[in-house]
C-alpha positions in Angstrom: 114.3 83.8 -123.5 117.7 85.4 -124.0 118.4 85.3 -120.3 117.5 81.6 -120.2 119.7 80.8 -123.3 122.7 82.6 -121.7 122.3 80.5 -118.6 122.1 77.2 -120.5 125.2 78.2 -122.4 127.1 79.0 -119.2 126.1 75.6 -117.7 127.4 73.9 -120.8 130.6 75.9 -120.6 130.9 75.0 -116.9 130.5 71.3 -117.7 133.0 71.3 -120.5 135.5 73.5 -118.6 135.5 71.3 -115.5 135.8 67.9 -117.3 138.0 68.8 -120.2 140.2 71.8 -119.1 140.3 71.4 -115.3 140.1 67.6 -115.5 137.8 66.6 -112.7 137.9 62.9 -113.3 135.2 60.9 -111.6 133.5 63.9 -110.0 129.7 63.9 -110.1 127.8 66.5 -112.1 126.2 68.1 -109.1 129.5 68.5 -107.3 131.0 69.9 -110.5 128.2 72.5 -110.8 128.6 73.6 -107.2 132.4 74.0 -107.7 131.9 76.0 -111.0 129.1 78.3 -109.9 129.9 78.8 -106.2 133.3 80.5 -106.7 135.2 83.6 -105.6 132.9 86.2 -104.0 130.0 83.8 -104.1 131.6 81.9 -101.2 131.6 85.2 -99.2 127.8 85.6 -99.7 127.3 82.0 -98.6 128.9 82.9 -95.3 126.6 85.9 -94.8 123.6 83.9 -95.8 124.5 81.1 -93.3 125.8 83.1 -90.4 125.1 86.8 -91.0 127.6 89.5 -90.3 130.1 88.9 -87.4 131.2 91.3 -84.6 134.0 89.0 -83.5 136.0 86.0 -84.6 136.4 84.9 -88.2 134.9 86.6 -91.2 134.4 90.0 -89.7 135.5 91.4 -93.0 132.2 90.3 -94.6 130.9 93.7 -93.3 132.2 95.2 -96.6 129.3 93.6 -98.5 126.0 95.5 -98.5 123.1 93.5 -97.2 120.4 93.3 -99.8 121.6 90.5 -102.0 122.7 88.0 -99.3 119.5 88.6 -97.3 117.3 88.3 -100.3 118.9 84.9 -101.0 118.4 84.0 -97.4 114.7 84.6 -97.7 114.5 82.6 -100.9 116.5 79.8 -99.2 113.6 79.3 -96.7 111.6 78.0 -99.7 114.5 76.4 -101.6 117.0 75.0 -99.1 120.1 75.5 -101.2 122.2 78.6 -101.4 123.3 77.8 -104.9 119.8 77.3 -106.3 118.4 80.2 -104.3 121.2 82.5 -105.5 120.9 81.5 -109.1 117.1 82.0 -108.9 117.5 85.5 -107.5 120.0 86.4 -110.2 117.9 84.8 -112.9 114.7 86.8 -112.0 116.7 90.0 -111.5 118.3 89.5 -114.9 114.9 89.2 -116.5 113.8 92.4 -114.8 117.0 94.2 -115.8 116.4 93.1 -119.4 112.9 94.4 -119.3 113.9 97.8 -117.9 116.8 98.4 -120.3 114.5 97.9 -123.2 111.8 100.0 -121.6 114.2 102.9 -121.1 115.3 102.8 -124.7 111.7 103.0 -125.8 110.9 105.9 -123.4 113.9 107.7 -124.8 112.5 107.4 -128.3 114.2 104.3 -129.6 112.3 101.7 -131.6 111.8 98.0 -130.8 114.9 97.0 -132.9 117.1 99.4 -130.9 115.7 98.2 -127.6 116.4 94.6 -128.6 120.0 95.5 -129.6 120.6 97.1 -126.2 119.4 93.9 -124.5 121.7 91.8 -126.6 124.8 93.9 -125.9 123.9 93.9 -122.2 123.5 90.1 -122.0 126.6 89.2 -124.1 128.9 91.8 -122.6 132.3 90.1 -122.0 131.7 89.8 -118.3 127.9 89.4 -118.4 128.2 85.8 -117.2 128.2 87.4 -113.7 124.5 88.2 -114.3 123.9 84.4 -114.1 126.0 83.8 -111.0 125.0 84.2 -107.3 126.6 87.7 -107.3 125.1 91.1 -106.8 125.4 92.2 -110.5 121.9 91.1 -111.7 120.0 92.4 -108.7 121.9 95.7 -108.8 121.2 96.2 -112.5 117.5 95.4 -112.0 117.1 98.0 -109.3 119.4 100.5 -111.0 117.6 100.3 -114.4 114.2 100.2 -112.7 114.9 103.4 -110.8 116.0 105.2 -114.0 113.0 103.9 -115.8 110.5 105.2 -113.3 112.4 108.5 -113.1 112.1 108.8 -116.9 108.3 108.1 -116.6 108.0 110.7 -113.9 107.1 108.2 -111.2 109.5 109.6 -108.6 108.4 107.7 -105.5 109.0 104.4 -107.2 112.3 105.7 -108.6 113.4 106.7 -105.1 112.3 103.4 -103.6 114.2 101.3 -106.1 117.2 103.6 -105.7 117.1 102.9 -101.9 117.2 99.1 -102.5 120.0 99.7 -105.1 122.2 101.6 -102.6 121.6 98.6 -100.2 123.0 96.2 -102.9 126.3 97.9 -103.9 128.1 101.0 -102.7 128.2 102.2 -106.3 124.4 102.7 -106.0 125.1 105.9 -104.1 125.9 107.5 -107.5 122.1 107.3 -108.2 121.5 110.2 -105.9 123.2 112.9 -108.0 122.1 111.2 -111.2 118.4 111.3 -110.1 118.8 115.0 -109.1 120.2 115.8 -112.5 117.4 113.8 -114.3 114.8 115.7 -112.3 116.4 119.1 -113.1 116.7 118.1 -116.8 113.0 117.3 -116.9 112.2 120.6 -115.3 114.3 122.6 -117.8 117.1 123.1 -115.2 114.8 125.2 -113.0 115.1 124.0 -109.4 112.0 126.0 -108.4 109.9 123.6 -110.5 110.9 120.6 -108.4 107.9 119.0 -106.7 107.6 117.2 -103.3 107.8 113.8 -105.0 111.2 114.8 -106.4 112.5 115.7 -103.0 111.0 112.5 -101.5 112.9 110.4 -104.1 116.2 112.3 -103.4 115.7 111.5 -99.7 114.8 107.9 -100.2 117.6 107.1 -102.6 120.5 107.0 -100.0 118.4 105.1 -97.4 119.9 101.7 -98.4 123.4 103.0 -97.9 122.5 104.5 -94.5 121.1 101.0 -93.5 124.5 99.6 -94.6 126.3 102.1 -92.4 124.0 101.3 -89.4 124.8 97.6 -89.9 128.5 98.5 -89.8 128.0 100.4 -86.5 125.8 97.6 -85.0 128.4 94.9 -85.6 131.7 96.8 -85.5 130.9 100.0 -83.5 132.0 102.1 -86.5 129.8 103.4 -89.3 132.7 103.1 -91.7 134.2 99.8 -90.5 133.9 98.5 -94.1 136.7 100.9 -95.1 139.0 99.5 -92.5 138.4 95.9 -93.8 138.8 96.9 -97.4 142.2 98.3 -96.5 143.2 95.4 -94.4 141.9 92.4 -96.4 141.7 93.8 -100.0 144.5 96.3 -99.9 142.2 99.1 -101.0 142.7 102.7 -100.2 141.5 105.8 -101.9 143.7 107.2 -104.7 143.2 109.6 -107.6 141.8 107.8 -110.7 144.7 108.8 -112.9 147.1 107.1 -110.4 145.3 103.8 -111.1 145.7 104.4 -114.8 149.4 105.4 -114.4 150.1 102.3 -112.4 148.5 100.1 -115.1 150.5 101.9 -117.8 153.8 101.5 -116.0 153.1 97.8 -115.4 152.4 97.3 -119.1 155.4 99.3 -120.2 158.0 98.0 -117.7 157.0 94.4 -116.9 157.3 91.3 -119.1 154.1 89.8 -120.5 152.4 87.3 -118.2 149.3 86.5 -116.1 149.5 89.3 -113.6 150.2 92.0 -116.2 147.3 90.9 -118.5 144.7 89.9 -115.9 145.0 93.1 -113.8 146.7 95.9 -115.6 146.1 95.4 -119.3 142.5 94.5 -118.6 142.2 97.7 -116.5 143.3 99.8 -119.4 141.1 98.0 -121.9 138.0 98.2 -119.7 138.6 101.9 -119.0 139.2 102.6 -122.7 136.0 100.9 -123.8 133.8 102.7 -121.3 135.4 106.1 -122.0 135.2 105.8 -125.8 131.6 104.8 -125.7 130.6 107.5 -123.3 132.4 110.1 -125.5 130.7 108.7 -128.6 127.3 109.2 -126.9 128.2 112.6 -125.4 126.0 114.5 -127.9 122.8 112.6 -127.2 123.0 110.6 -124.0 120.9 112.2 -121.3 123.0 114.1 -118.7 121.9 111.8 -115.9 123.2 108.8 -117.9 126.5 110.5 -118.6 126.9 111.5 -115.0 126.2 108.0 -113.7 128.6 106.5 -116.3 131.5 108.9 -115.6 131.1 108.9 -111.8 131.0 105.1 -111.8 134.2 104.8 -113.8 135.9 107.4 -111.6 134.7 105.6 -108.4 136.1 102.3 -109.7 139.5 103.8 -110.6 139.8 105.6 -107.3 140.7 102.5 -105.4 144.2 101.0 -105.2 144.8 97.4 -106.3 141.7 97.5 -108.6 141.6 93.9 -109.9 137.9 93.7 -110.8 137.3 96.5 -113.2 136.2 94.3 -116.2 133.3 93.0 -113.9 132.5 96.4 -112.4 132.1 98.2 -115.8 129.3 95.7 -116.7 127.0 98.0 -114.6 127.7 101.2 -116.6 124.5 100.8 -118.6 124.8 103.9 -120.9 127.3 101.8 -122.9 124.5 99.6 -124.1 122.5 102.5 -125.4 125.5 103.7 -127.4 126.2 100.3 -128.8 122.5 99.9 -129.8 122.9 103.0 -131.9 126.1 101.9 -133.5 124.5 98.6 -134.2 122.0 100.2 -136.6 124.5 99.2 -139.2 124.0 95.5 -139.7 127.7 94.7 -140.2 128.7 96.6 -137.1 125.9 94.8 -135.1 127.1 91.4 -136.3 130.7 92.2 -135.6 129.9 93.5 -132.1 127.8 90.4 -131.2 130.5 88.0 -132.5 133.3 89.7 -130.7 131.5 90.2 -127.4 130.0 86.6 -127.3 133.5 85.1 -128.0 135.1 87.2 -125.3 132.3 86.3 -122.8 133.0 82.6 -123.4 136.7 83.1 -123.1 136.5 85.2 -119.9 134.1 82.7 -118.4 136.6 79.9 -118.9 139.2 82.2 -117.2 136.7 82.8 -114.4 136.1 79.1 -114.0 139.7 78.0 -114.2 141.9 80.7 -112.8 140.7 84.3 -112.3 137.4 85.7 -111.1 137.7 89.5 -111.5 
């Protein structure tokens, strides 16, 4: 029900934004929804769904996007001949699954129903959680990520490895699941490697399979297993840097440049997003499971280790241990109400920014 309510709210916000803020006079409702919901990276996924990856000509750079989300949408599109509707449906179903798994993990870890419910609320009203309702990879990635961790916590390692494989075929960040699952298995076995069973090893081997498929796709279309790195450098100006260089660049921009759109949307937001994640992970350091901590910190380091990082507020949505920490902090009713109020307001504000000017 919460996932449905969020989507209705986003549609209402899209309607109001386009007609009142953007000013689409005389434009039909259907065209308006297409314009609002099929934006930024969604247009890239449309090209993959319609024409696949390319080995020559235009749009060869689409090879940077792992295959699972666009090809899942392509399968659904056989039944529903509309990329927008198919993409929204995939994201909606995946969001419901992600919501189920995040609550299930809290319960497996010893939390009660109230704490599980709070974790769901904080997840669905995170300031950039509107991406869970868009034809983007976030919802599918989170469903597979949380599902993998859930089955690992339950000791069902074959399912954990299988979902991890699909996860690594959805986003490159999924590769962090491999060391996280290893740490979870060792933690469950009292840090004694000799206690690991064949199903543990099977999960460890399955987990990176999706990423290996992505590399094979790169080789098939471009003749280079790592062609995506070349296109990230050429088209997105991404190259590998130390994470502190990313933070130093942001700090210098904030310190030396006058206030304005570029400073706020990229550099101030980078510092704010990093600070929120780091503080929450540190607050949970005493009780978060080592595998959760490892996934959270490695994800943040990965995001910051790329030059011209303009999408950090969106990317940190996937660092799920934050929601467990917030759920504990929210045991205090006033804290819970304050967190929900602030986060919901910020999600609405950032969605208008997404719709009108900047998509992270």
